[in-house]
All heavy atoms as a GROMACS GRO file, in nm:
protein
  531
    1MET      N    1  -0.582   4.234  -8.817
    1MET     CA    2  -0.514   4.313  -8.724
    1MET      C    3  -0.372   4.331  -8.754
    1MET      O    4  -0.312   4.438  -8.729
    1MET     CB    5  -0.527   4.241  -8.582
    1MET     CG    6  -0.478   4.321  -8.468
    1MET     SD    7  -0.528   4.255  -8.314
    1MET     CE    8  -0.362   4.231  -8.241
    2ASN      N    9  -0.304   4.232  -8.815
    2ASN     CA   10  -0.174   4.243  -8.846
    2ASN      C   11  -0.136   4.353  -8.948
    2ASN      O   12  -0.033   4.415  -8.940
    2ASN     CB   13  -0.113   4.108  -8.902
    2ASN     CG   14  -0.104   4.005  -8.797
    2ASN    OD1   15  -0.082   4.036  -8.682
    2ASN    ND2   16  -0.114   3.878  -8.835
    3LYS      N   17  -0.227   4.380  -9.038
    3LYS     CA   18  -0.200   4.486  -9.135
    3LYS      C   19  -0.190   4.627  -9.065
    3LYS      O   20  -0.119   4.705  -9.112
    3LYS     CB   21  -0.302   4.489  -9.245
    3LYS     CG   22  -0.444   4.535  -9.202
    3LYS     CD   23  -0.537   4.539  -9.324
    3LYS     CE   24  -0.677   4.565  -9.285
    3LYS     NZ   25  -0.767   4.559  -9.394
    4TYR      N   26  -0.255   4.643  -8.958
    4TYR     CA   27  -0.242   4.764  -8.884
    4TYR      C   28  -0.122   4.770  -8.799
    4TYR      O   29  -0.051   4.874  -8.789
    4TYR     CB   30  -0.371   4.793  -8.797
    4TYR     CG   31  -0.500   4.804  -8.878
    4TYR    CD1   32  -0.589   4.702  -8.866
    4TYR    CD2   33  -0.522   4.911  -8.956
    4TYR    CE1   34  -0.711   4.706  -8.937
    4TYR    CE2   35  -0.642   4.916  -9.032
    4TYR     CZ   36  -0.740   4.813  -9.020
    4TYR     OH   37  -0.850   4.822  -9.095
    5ALA      N   38  -0.091   4.663  -8.732
    5ALA     CA   39   0.021   4.655  -8.643
    5ALA      C   40   0.152   4.666  -8.719
    5ALA      O   41   0.245   4.723  -8.671
    5ALA     CB   42   0.014   4.520  -8.568
    6THR      N   43   0.152   4.615  -8.842
    6THR     CA   44   0.277   4.629  -8.924
    6THR      C   45   0.290   4.769  -8.979
    6THR      O   46   0.393   4.804  -9.029
    6THR     CB   47   0.278   4.528  -9.042
    6THR    OG1   48   0.160   4.551  -9.123
    6THR    CG2   49   0.282   4.384  -8.989
    7SER      N   50   0.190   4.856  -8.959
    7SER     CA   51   0.206   4.996  -9.002
    7SER      C   52   0.269   5.080  -8.894
    7SER      O   53   0.273   5.200  -8.903
    7SER     CB   54   0.062   5.046  -9.031
    7SER     OG   55   0.000   4.983  -9.143
    8GLY      N   56   0.316   5.016  -8.791
    8GLY     CA   57   0.388   5.090  -8.681
    8GLY      C   58   0.300   5.122  -8.568
    8GLY      O   59   0.340   5.188  -8.471
    9PHE      N   60   0.165   5.089  -8.567
    9PHE     CA   61   0.081   5.115  -8.460
    9PHE      C   62   0.099   5.019  -8.342
    9PHE      O   63   0.136   4.902  -8.372
    9PHE     CB   64  -0.065   5.105  -8.508
    9PHE     CG   65  -0.106   5.211  -8.611
    9PHE    CD1   66  -0.170   5.177  -8.722
    9PHE    CD2   67  -0.076   5.347  -8.587
    9PHE    CE1   68  -0.210   5.276  -8.815
    9PHE    CE2   69  -0.115   5.437  -8.681
    9PHE     CZ   70  -0.178   5.408  -8.799
   10SER      N   71   0.076   5.064  -8.227
   10SER     CA   72   0.084   4.975  -8.107
   10SER      C   73  -0.015   4.862  -8.119
   10SER      O   74  -0.133   4.883  -8.156
   10SER     CB   75   0.041   5.061  -7.981
   10SER     OG   76  -0.013   4.990  -7.883
   11ARG      N   77   0.035   4.744  -8.083
   11ARG     CA   78  -0.054   4.625  -8.091
   11ARG      C   79  -0.174   4.639  -7.990
   11ARG      O   80  -0.285   4.595  -8.027
   11ARG     CB   81   0.018   4.497  -8.064
   11ARG     CG   82   0.117   4.457  -8.178
   11ARG     CD   83   0.188   4.332  -8.161
   11ARG     NE   84   0.113   4.208  -8.206
   11ARG     CZ   85   0.070   4.185  -8.328
   11ARG    NH1   86   0.076   4.277  -8.423
   11ARG    NH2   87   0.012   4.067  -8.365
   12GLU      N   88  -0.148   4.699  -7.878
   12GLU     CA   89  -0.249   4.718  -7.782
   12GLU      C   90  -0.358   4.802  -7.836
   12GLU      O   91  -0.485   4.777  -7.832
   12GLU     CB   92  -0.194   4.780  -7.659
   12GLU     CG   93  -0.295   4.814  -7.553
   12GLU     CD   94  -0.236   4.889  -7.428
   12GLU    OE1   95  -0.131   4.951  -7.444
   12GLU    OE2   96  -0.301   4.880  -7.324
   13ALA      N   97  -0.327   4.924  -7.902
   13ALA     CA   98  -0.418   5.009  -7.958
   13ALA      C   99  -0.499   4.939  -8.072
   13ALA      O  100  -0.618   4.957  -8.087
   13ALA     CB  101  -0.348   5.137  -8.008
   14VAL      N  102  -0.426   4.872  -8.159
   14VAL     CA  103  -0.492   4.804  -8.270
   14VAL      C  104  -0.588   4.700  -8.223
   14VAL      O  105  -0.708   4.687  -8.281
   14VAL     CB  106  -0.386   4.742  -8.366
   14VAL    CG1  107  -0.447   4.649  -8.468
   14VAL    CG2  108  -0.295   4.851  -8.429
   15ALA      N  109  -0.554   4.620  -8.119
   15ALA     CA  110  -0.647   4.524  -8.068
   15ALA      C  111  -0.774   4.584  -8.024
   15ALA      O  112  -0.883   4.541  -8.048
   15ALA     CB  113  -0.576   4.447  -7.958
   16LEU      N  114  -0.762   4.694  -7.948
   16LEU     CA  115  -0.885   4.761  -7.896
   16LEU      C  116  -0.964   4.822  -8.012
   16LEU      O  117  -1.086   4.815  -8.015
   16LEU     CB  118  -0.841   4.879  -7.806
   16LEU     CG  119  -0.787   4.838  -7.669
   16LEU    CD1  120  -0.718   4.955  -7.598
   16LEU    CD2  121  -0.898   4.778  -7.582
   17ALA      N  122  -0.901   4.881  -8.108
   17ALA     CA  123  -0.970   4.940  -8.222
   17ALA      C  124  -1.039   4.836  -8.303
   17ALA      O  125  -1.156   4.853  -8.339
   17ALA     CB  126  -0.869   5.018  -8.312
   18VAL      N  127  -0.974   4.726  -8.335
   18VAL     CA  128  -1.040   4.624  -8.413
   18VAL      C  129  -1.152   4.557  -8.332
   18VAL      O  130  -1.256   4.523  -8.391
   18VAL     CB  131  -0.932   4.517  -8.459
   18VAL    CG1  132  -1.002   4.393  -8.514
   18VAL    CG2  133  -0.832   4.580  -8.553
   19ALA      N  134  -1.139   4.538  -8.199
   19ALA     CA  135  -1.243   4.486  -8.122
   19ALA      C  136  -1.368   4.575  -8.123
   19ALA      O  137  -1.484   4.520  -8.119
   19ALA     CB  138  -1.199   4.475  -7.974
   20ASN      N  139  -1.353   4.700  -8.141
   20ASN     CA  140  -1.463   4.798  -8.139
   20ASN      C  141  -1.514   4.830  -8.280
   20ASN      O  142  -1.634   4.857  -8.296
   20ASN     CB  143  -1.429   4.926  -8.064
   20ASN     CG  144  -1.426   4.899  -7.912
   20ASN    OD1  145  -1.525   4.883  -7.857
   20ASN    ND2  146  -1.310   4.891  -7.863
   21TYR      N  147  -1.428   4.832  -8.379
   21TYR     CA  148  -1.470   4.881  -8.509
   21TYR      C  149  -1.450   4.776  -8.620
   21TYR      O  150  -1.476   4.806  -8.738
   21TYR     CB  151  -1.385   5.010  -8.543
   21TYR     CG  152  -1.413   5.121  -8.460
   21TYR    CD1  153  -1.322   5.162  -8.366
   21TYR    CD2  154  -1.537   5.182  -8.458
   21TYR    CE1  155  -1.343   5.269  -8.280
   21TYR    CE2  156  -1.565   5.288  -8.371
   21TYR     CZ  157  -1.467   5.333  -8.285
   21TYR     OH  158  -1.492   5.439  -8.193
   22GLY      N  159  -1.408   4.652  -8.587
   22GLY     CA  160  -1.394   4.556  -8.690
   22GLY      C  161  -1.289   4.594  -8.786
   22GLY      O  162  -1.180   4.646  -8.758
   23ASP      N  163  -1.309   4.574  -8.910
   23ASP     CA  164  -1.213   4.604  -9.014
   23ASP      C  165  -1.243   4.734  -9.089
   23ASP      O  166  -1.227   4.741  -9.213
   23ASP     CB  167  -1.203   4.485  -9.116
   23ASP     CG  168  -1.080   4.494  -9.205
   23ASP    OD1  169  -0.976   4.555  -9.157
   23ASP    OD2  170  -1.079   4.434  -9.309
   24ASN      N  171  -1.285   4.834  -9.011
   24ASN     CA  172  -1.320   4.964  -9.072
   24ASN      C  173  -1.184   5.043  -9.062
   24ASN      O  174  -1.155   5.097  -8.960
   24ASN     CB  175  -1.433   5.035  -8.996
   24ASN     CG  176  -1.468   5.169  -9.051
   24ASN    OD1  177  -1.387   5.238  -9.111
   24ASN    ND2  178  -1.588   5.208  -9.031
   25PRO      N  179  -1.113   5.058  -9.176
   25PRO     CA  180  -0.976   5.117  -9.170
   25PRO      C  181  -0.979   5.264  -9.123
   25PRO      O  182  -0.889   5.306  -9.051
   25PRO     CB  183  -0.926   5.103  -9.310
   25PRO     CG  184  -1.042   5.072  -9.395
   25PRO     CD  185  -1.147   5.012  -9.308
   26ILE      N  186  -1.086   5.334  -9.156
   26ILE     CA  187  -1.090   5.476  -9.109
   26ILE      C  188  -1.108   5.490  -8.962
   26ILE      O  189  -1.036   5.561  -8.894
   26ILE     CB  190  -1.204   5.552  -9.187
   26ILE    CG1  191  -1.171   5.556  -9.339
   26ILE    CG2  192  -1.225   5.692  -9.128
   26ILE    CD1  193  -1.285   5.600  -9.429
   27LYS      N  194  -1.199   5.412  -8.908
   27LYS     CA  195  -1.227   5.418  -8.766
   27LYS      C  196  -1.110   5.360  -8.683
   27LYS      O  197  -1.072   5.413  -8.581
   27LYS     CB  198  -1.356   5.334  -8.724
   27LYS     CG  199  -1.483   5.411  -8.768
   27LYS     CD  200  -1.497   5.539  -8.686
   27LYS     CE  201  -1.638   5.600  -8.699
   27LYS     NZ  202  -1.648   5.718  -8.623
   28VAL      N  203  -1.053   5.253  -8.736
   28VAL     CA  204  -0.938   5.192  -8.665
   28VAL      C  205  -0.825   5.295  -8.658
   28VAL      O  206  -0.763   5.312  -8.558
   28VAL     CB  207  -0.893   5.062  -8.736
   28VAL    CG1  208  -0.761   5.020  -8.682
   28VAL    CG2  209  -0.993   4.958  -8.713
   29LYS      N  210  -0.790   5.359  -8.773
   29LYS     CA  211  -0.680   5.459  -8.779
   29LYS      C  212  -0.710   5.572  -8.685
   29LYS      O  213  -0.625   5.618  -8.609
   29LYS     CB  214  -0.661   5.499  -8.922
   29LYS     CG  215  -0.544   5.594  -8.939
   29LYS     CD  216  -0.521   5.629  -9.082
   29LYS     CE  217  -0.394   5.706  -9.098
   29LYS     NZ  218  -0.409   5.845  -9.118
   30GLU      N  219  -0.836   5.631  -8.684
   30GLU     CA  220  -0.870   5.736  -8.596
   30GLU      C  221  -0.854   5.697  -8.448
   30GLU      O  222  -0.792   5.776  -8.373
   30GLU     CB  223  -1.015   5.775  -8.619
   30GLU     CG  224  -1.054   5.847  -8.745
   30GLU     CD  225  -1.201   5.875  -8.756
   30GLU    OE1  226  -1.280   5.822  -8.684
   30GLU    OE2  227  -1.237   5.940  -8.855
   31PHE      N  228  -0.902   5.581  -8.415
   31PHE     CA  229  -0.888   5.539  -8.276
   31PHE      C  230  -0.740   5.520  -8.237
   31PHE      O  231  -0.702   5.570  -8.134
   31PHE     CB  232  -0.964   5.405  -8.257
   31PHE     CG  233  -0.955   5.346  -8.120
   31PHE    CD1  234  -1.050   5.383  -8.028
   31PHE    CD2  235  -0.850   5.268  -8.080
   31PHE    CE1  236  -1.049   5.338  -7.896
   31PHE    CE2  237  -0.847   5.220  -7.948
   31PHE     CZ  238  -0.938   5.254  -7.854
   32VAL      N  239  -0.665   5.454  -8.320
   32VAL     CA  240  -0.521   5.425  -8.288
   32VAL      C  241  -0.444   5.557  -8.278
   32VAL      O  242  -0.368   5.571  -8.184
   32VAL     CB  243  -0.461   5.335  -8.392
   32VAL    CG1  244  -0.307   5.321  -8.372
   32VAL    CG2  245  -0.527   5.195  -8.384
   33GLU      N  246  -0.473   5.651  -8.366
   33GLU     CA  247  -0.396   5.780  -8.353
   33GLU      C  248  -0.435   5.853  -8.224
   33GLU      O  249  -0.346   5.907  -8.157
   33GLU     CB  250  -0.427   5.868  -8.476
   33GLU     CG  251  -0.357   5.813  -8.599
   33GLU     CD  252  -0.395   5.885  -8.728
   33GLU    OE1  253  -0.493   5.966  -8.727
   33GLU    OE2  254  -0.334   5.854  -8.831
   34GLY      N  255  -0.566   5.856  -8.194
   34GLY     CA  256  -0.614   5.928  -8.072
   34GLY      C  257  -0.559   5.855  -7.951
   34GLY      O  258  -0.511   5.917  -7.853
   35TYR      N  259  -0.566   5.723  -7.956
   35TYR     CA  260  -0.516   5.642  -7.832
   35TYR      C  261  -0.371   5.669  -7.813
   35TYR      O  262  -0.329   5.690  -7.693
   35TYR     CB  263  -0.540   5.500  -7.873
   35TYR     CG  264  -0.505   5.403  -7.762
   35TYR    CD1  265  -0.594   5.359  -7.665
   35TYR    CD2  266  -0.375   5.342  -7.752
   35TYR    CE1  267  -0.562   5.271  -7.566
   35TYR    CE2  268  -0.337   5.259  -7.658
   35TYR     CZ  269  -0.430   5.218  -7.556
   35TYR     OH  270  -0.398   5.129  -7.464
   36THR      N  271  -0.293   5.668  -7.924
   36THR     CA  272  -0.149   5.694  -7.901
   36THR      C  273  -0.116   5.822  -7.843
   36THR      O  274  -0.042   5.838  -7.750
   36THR     CB  275  -0.077   5.674  -8.037
   36THR    OG1  276  -0.105   5.543  -8.086
   36THR    CG2  277   0.073   5.699  -8.025
   37LEU      N  278  -0.181   5.926  -7.895
   37LEU     CA  279  -0.160   6.064  -7.846
   37LEU      C  280  -0.205   6.074  -7.696
   37LEU      O  281  -0.127   6.133  -7.619
   37LEU     CB  282  -0.245   6.164  -7.932
   37LEU     CG  283  -0.242   6.312  -7.886
   37LEU    CD1  284  -0.105   6.374  -7.910
   37LEU    CD2  285  -0.353   6.387  -7.956
   38LEU      N  286  -0.318   6.025  -7.663
   38LEU     CA  287  -0.364   6.041  -7.522
   38LEU      C  288  -0.283   5.956  -7.423
   38LEU      O  289  -0.263   6.001  -7.312
   38LEU     CB  290  -0.512   6.014  -7.519
   38LEU     CG  291  -0.606   6.109  -7.598
   38LEU    CD1  292  -0.752   6.064  -7.606
   38LEU    CD2  293  -0.601   6.246  -7.533
   39LYS      N  294  -0.244   5.844  -7.468
   39LYS     CA  295  -0.157   5.760  -7.380
   39LYS      C  296  -0.018   5.833  -7.363
   39LYS      O  297   0.032   5.828  -7.249
   39LYS     CB  298  -0.130   5.619  -7.444
   39LYS     CG  299  -0.240   5.525  -7.429
   39LYS     CD  300  -0.242   5.460  -7.295
   39LYS     CE  301  -0.116   5.378  -7.287
   39LYS     NZ  302  -0.098   5.329  -7.145
   40GLU      N  303   0.027   5.901  -7.459
   40GLU     CA  304   0.157   5.975  -7.443
   40GLU      C  305   0.140   6.090  -7.349
   40GLU      O  306   0.235   6.136  -7.290
   40GLU     CB  307   0.205   6.028  -7.582
   40GLU     CG  308   0.267   5.919  -7.668
   40GLU     CD  309   0.295   5.960  -7.806
   40GLU    OE1  310   0.264   6.080  -7.840
   40GLU    OE2  311   0.350   5.876  -7.885
   41MET      N  312   0.016   6.135  -7.331
   41MET     CA  313  -0.012   6.245  -7.236
   41MET      C  314  -0.024   6.192  -7.093
   41MET      O  315  -0.038   6.266  -7.001
   41MET     CB  316  -0.141   6.317  -7.275
   41MET     CG  317  -0.132   6.393  -7.410
   41MET     SD  318  -0.292   6.453  -7.461
   41MET     CE  319  -0.319   6.586  -7.345
   42GLY      N  320  -0.019   6.062  -7.076
   42GLY     CA  321  -0.012   5.996  -6.943
   42GLY      C  322  -0.145   5.936  -6.894
   42GLY      O  323  -0.147   5.893  -6.783
   43PHE      N  324  -0.245   5.937  -6.973
   43PHE     CA  325  -0.370   5.874  -6.929
   43PHE      C  326  -0.364   5.721  -6.943
   43PHE      O  327  -0.292   5.664  -7.023
   43PHE     CB  328  -0.487   5.933  -7.015
   43PHE     CG  329  -0.509   6.078  -7.001
   43PHE    CD1  330  -0.469   6.162  -7.103
   43PHE    CD2  331  -0.560   6.134  -6.888
   43PHE    CE1  332  -0.487   6.298  -7.093
   43PHE    CE2  333  -0.575   6.267  -6.872
   43PHE     CZ  334  -0.540   6.348  -6.977
   44SER      N  335  -0.445   5.663  -6.862
   44SER     CA  336  -0.449   5.509  -6.859
   44SER      C  337  -0.515   5.450  -6.980
   44SER      O  338  -0.600   5.518  -7.042
   44SER     CB  339  -0.516   5.455  -6.740
   44SER     OG  340  -0.660   5.477  -6.744
   45SER      N  341  -0.480   5.330  -7.015
   45SER     CA  342  -0.533   5.264  -7.137
   45SER      C  343  -0.685   5.260  -7.134
   45SER      O  344  -0.751   5.291  -7.232
   45SER     CB  345  -0.474   5.119  -7.145
   45SER     OG  346  -0.334   5.121  -7.165
   46ASN      N  347  -0.738   5.216  -7.024
   46ASN     CA  348  -0.879   5.199  -7.016
   46ASN      C  349  -0.958   5.329  -7.027
   46ASN      O  350  -1.056   5.344  -7.095
   46ASN     CB  351  -0.928   5.129  -6.884
   46ASN     CG  352  -0.886   4.977  -6.883
   46ASN    OD1  353  -0.867   4.915  -6.988
   46ASN    ND2  354  -0.879   4.928  -6.762
   47SER      N  355  -0.901   5.434  -6.961
   47SER     CA  356  -0.963   5.565  -6.967
   47SER      C  357  -0.961   5.619  -7.104
   47SER      O  358  -1.055   5.677  -7.160
   47SER     CB  359  -0.891   5.660  -6.867
   47SER     OG  360  -0.904   5.620  -6.738
   48VAL      N  361  -0.850   5.603  -7.176
   48VAL     CA  362  -0.831   5.659  -7.313
   48VAL      C  363  -0.934   5.588  -7.398
   48VAL      O  364  -1.002   5.656  -7.482
   48VAL     CB  365  -0.692   5.636  -7.355
   48VAL    CG1  366  -0.677   5.661  -7.506
   48VAL    CG2  367  -0.590   5.737  -7.283
   49ALA      N  368  -0.936   5.453  -7.400
   49ALA     CA  369  -1.028   5.383  -7.484
   49ALA      C  370  -1.173   5.415  -7.460
   49ALA      O  371  -1.245   5.440  -7.550
   49ALA     CB  372  -1.005   5.228  -7.461
   50ASP      N  373  -1.211   5.428  -7.336
   50ASP     CA  374  -1.351   5.474  -7.303
   50ASP      C  375  -1.379   5.608  -7.357
   50ASP      O  376  -1.486   5.629  -7.408
   50ASP     CB  377  -1.372   5.467  -7.155
   50ASP     CG  378  -1.374   5.324  -7.097
   50ASP    OD1  379  -1.386   5.229  -7.172
   50ASP    OD2  380  -1.369   5.305  -6.969
   51ALA      N  381  -1.288   5.703  -7.333
   51ALA     CA  382  -1.316   5.838  -7.375
   51ALA      C  383  -1.325   5.851  -7.528
   51ALA      O  384  -1.415   5.920  -7.580
   51ALA     CB  385  -1.201   5.930  -7.317
   52LEU      N  386  -1.236   5.778  -7.598
   52LEU     CA  387  -1.246   5.784  -7.742
   52LEU      C  388  -1.368   5.720  -7.794
   52LEU      O  389  -1.438   5.777  -7.887
   52LEU     CB  390  -1.120   5.709  -7.810
   52LEU     CG  391  -0.993   5.787  -7.802
   52LEU    CD1  392  -0.874   5.702  -7.835
   52LEU    CD2  393  -0.996   5.905  -7.891
   53LEU      N  394  -1.408   5.608  -7.738
   53LEU     CA  395  -1.536   5.543  -7.786
   53LEU      C  396  -1.655   5.628  -7.755
   53LEU      O  397  -1.749   5.641  -7.833
   53LEU     CB  398  -1.545   5.402  -7.711
   53LEU     CG  399  -1.447   5.301  -7.761
   53LEU    CD1  400  -1.451   5.180  -7.672
   53LEU    CD2  401  -1.462   5.266  -7.902
   54MET      N  402  -1.654   5.695  -7.642
   54MET     CA  403  -1.774   5.778  -7.605
   54MET      C  404  -1.784   5.903  -7.691
   54MET      O  405  -1.887   5.966  -7.705
   54MET     CB  406  -1.767   5.820  -7.451
   54MET     CG  407  -1.814   5.707  -7.363
   54MET     SD  408  -1.836   5.763  -7.197
   54MET     CE  409  -1.669   5.736  -7.122
   55ASN      N  410  -1.672   5.951  -7.749
   55ASN     CA  411  -1.663   6.072  -7.820
   55ASN      C  412  -1.635   6.043  -7.976
   55ASN      O  413  -1.587   6.137  -8.039
   55ASN     CB  414  -1.555   6.165  -7.760
   55ASN     CG  415  -1.593   6.210  -7.628
   55ASN    OD1  416  -1.686   6.292  -7.613
   55ASN    ND2  417  -1.534   6.161  -7.519
   56ASP      N  418  -1.668   5.929  -8.027
   56ASP     CA  419  -1.654   5.893  -8.162
   56ASP      C  420  -1.516   5.929  -8.222
   56ASP      O  421  -1.500   5.988  -8.327
   56ASP     CB  422  -1.768   5.959  -8.242
   56ASP     CG  423  -1.779   5.903  -8.385
   56ASP    OD1  424  -1.759   5.786  -8.397
   56ASP    OD2  425  -1.810   5.981  -8.476
   57ASN      N  426  -1.417   5.892  -8.137
   57ASN     CA  427  -1.273   5.909  -8.175
   57ASN      C  428  -1.235   6.059  -8.189
   57ASN      O  429  -1.126   6.078  -8.244
   57ASN     CB  430  -1.244   5.837  -8.307
   57ASN     CG  431  -1.249   5.690  -8.293
   57ASN    OD1  432  -1.234   5.634  -8.178
   57ASN    ND2  433  -1.272   5.616  -8.399
   58ASP      N  434  -1.306   6.146  -8.137
   58ASP     CA  435  -1.269   6.295  -8.134
   58ASP      C  436  -1.164   6.309  -8.027
   58ASP      O  437  -1.200   6.309  -7.911
   58ASP     CB  438  -1.391   6.377  -8.111
   58ASP     CG  439  -1.361   6.524  -8.123
   58ASP    OD1  440  -1.262   6.577  -8.067
   58ASP    OD2  441  -1.439   6.593  -8.195
   59LYS      N  442  -1.040   6.332  -8.069
   59LYS     CA  443  -0.928   6.344  -7.972
   59LYS      C  444  -0.946   6.464  -7.876
   59LYS      O  445  -0.920   6.454  -7.763
   59LYS     CB  446  -0.791   6.366  -8.045
   59LYS     CG  447  -0.755   6.241  -8.123
   59LYS     CD  448  -0.619   6.261  -8.196
   59LYS     CE  449  -0.654   6.333  -8.326
   59LYS     NZ  450  -0.570   6.301  -8.438
   60ASP      N  451  -0.995   6.572  -7.931
   60ASP     CA  452  -1.014   6.692  -7.846
   60ASP      C  453  -1.115   6.669  -7.737
   60ASP      O  454  -1.097   6.701  -7.619
   60ASP     CB  455  -1.049   6.813  -7.932
   60ASP     CG  456  -0.935   6.859  -8.019
   60ASP    OD1  457  -0.820   6.836  -7.984
   60ASP    OD2  458  -0.959   6.913  -8.128
   61LYS      N  459  -1.232   6.614  -7.779
   61LYS     CA  460  -1.336   6.587  -7.687
   61LYS      C  461  -1.298   6.479  -7.580
   61LYS      O  462  -1.330   6.491  -7.459
   61LYS     CB  463  -1.470   6.542  -7.753
   61LYS     CG  464  -1.539   6.656  -7.830
   61LYS     CD  465  -1.659   6.602  -7.898
   61LYS     CE  466  -1.731   6.711  -7.980
   61LYS     NZ  467  -1.848   6.667  -8.046
   62ALA      N  468  -1.227   6.381  -7.630
   62ALA     CA  469  -1.174   6.276  -7.540
   62ALA      C  470  -1.078   6.333  -7.434
   62ALA      O  471  -1.088   6.305  -7.319
   62ALA     CB  472  -1.113   6.167  -7.616
   63ALA      N  473  -0.988   6.417  -7.481
   63ALA     CA  474  -0.895   6.481  -7.393
   63ALA      C  475  -0.966   6.568  -7.283
   63ALA      O  476  -0.934   6.571  -7.172
   63ALA     CB  477  -0.788   6.567  -7.466
   64ALA      N  478  -1.068   6.650  -7.330
   64ALA     CA  479  -1.143   6.730  -7.243
   64ALA      C  480  -1.212   6.639  -7.134
   64ALA      O  481  -1.212   6.680  -7.016
   64ALA     CB  482  -1.240   6.811  -7.317
   65GLN      N  483  -1.264   6.530  -7.180
   65GLN     CA  484  -1.337   6.441  -7.085
   65GLN      C  485  -1.232   6.387  -6.986
   65GLN      O  486  -1.260   6.385  -6.864
   65GLN     CB  487  -1.399   6.326  -7.156
   65GLN     CG  488  -1.463   6.224  -7.068
   65GLN     CD  489  -1.530   6.116  -7.143
   65GLN    OE1  490  -1.573   6.129  -7.260
   65GLN    NE2  491  -1.543   6.004  -7.078
   66LEU      N  492  -1.114   6.345  -7.038
   66LEU     CA  493  -1.013   6.294  -6.947
   66LEU      C  494  -0.959   6.399  -6.851
   66LEU      O  495  -0.925   6.363  -6.732
   66LEU     CB  496  -0.896   6.235  -7.032
   66LEU     CG  497  -0.935   6.107  -7.110
   66LEU    CD1  498  -0.826   6.080  -7.216
   66LEU    CD2  499  -0.951   5.992  -7.014
   67LEU      N  500  -0.961   6.527  -6.885
   67LEU     CA  501  -0.917   6.628  -6.798
   67LEU      C  502  -1.022   6.675  -6.705
   67LEU      O  503  -1.004   6.767  -6.624
   67LEU     CB  504  -0.866   6.747  -6.886
   67LEU     CG  505  -0.734   6.712  -6.956
   67LEU    CD1  506  -0.700   6.825  -7.061
   67LEU    CD2  507  -0.617   6.700  -6.858
   68GLY      N  508  -1.150   6.627  -6.722
   68GLY     CA  509  -1.258   6.662  -6.635
   68GLY      C  510  -1.335   6.779  -6.684
   68GLY      O  511  -1.418   6.828  -6.601
   69ASN      N  512  -1.319   6.824  -6.806
   69ASN     CA  513  -1.397   6.930  -6.856
   69ASN      C  514  -1.532   6.879  -6.910
   69ASN      O  515  -1.536   6.767  -6.953
   69ASN     CB  516  -1.325   7.005  -6.968
   69ASN     CG  517  -1.202   7.070  -6.920
   69ASN    OD1  518  -1.187   7.106  -6.803
   69ASN    ND2  519  -1.096   7.086  -7.007
   70SER      N  520  -1.636   6.963  -6.905
   70SER     CA  521  -1.758   6.921  -6.957
   70SER      C  522  -1.790   6.981  -7.098
   70SER      O  523  -1.900   6.965  -7.150
   70SER     CB  524  -1.870   6.960  -6.865
   70SER     OG  525  -1.868   7.103  -6.842
   71SER      N  526  -1.691   7.044  -7.156
   71SER     CA  527  -1.716   7.106  -7.286
   71SER      C  528  -1.696   7.010  -7.397
   71SER      O  529  -1.635   6.907  -7.386
   71SER     CB  530  -1.615   7.219  -7.310
   71SER     OG  531  -1.483   7.182  -7.292
   0.00000   0.00000   0.00000
């Protein structure tokens, strides 16, 4: 986890990513980037994490879900 956190990523985002994806650097990076973007848009931590997990880290689909769109 420390190797991701020292890359400038949020410890909260890294902890969630590692808990869900283990040491898969691609999935962890995708999750953390999406998490950071969606949190900056004002969505709650739990909602962002759930949306990313349900949409395989697809930021656009997760954002649409969070905004209440079904597309």
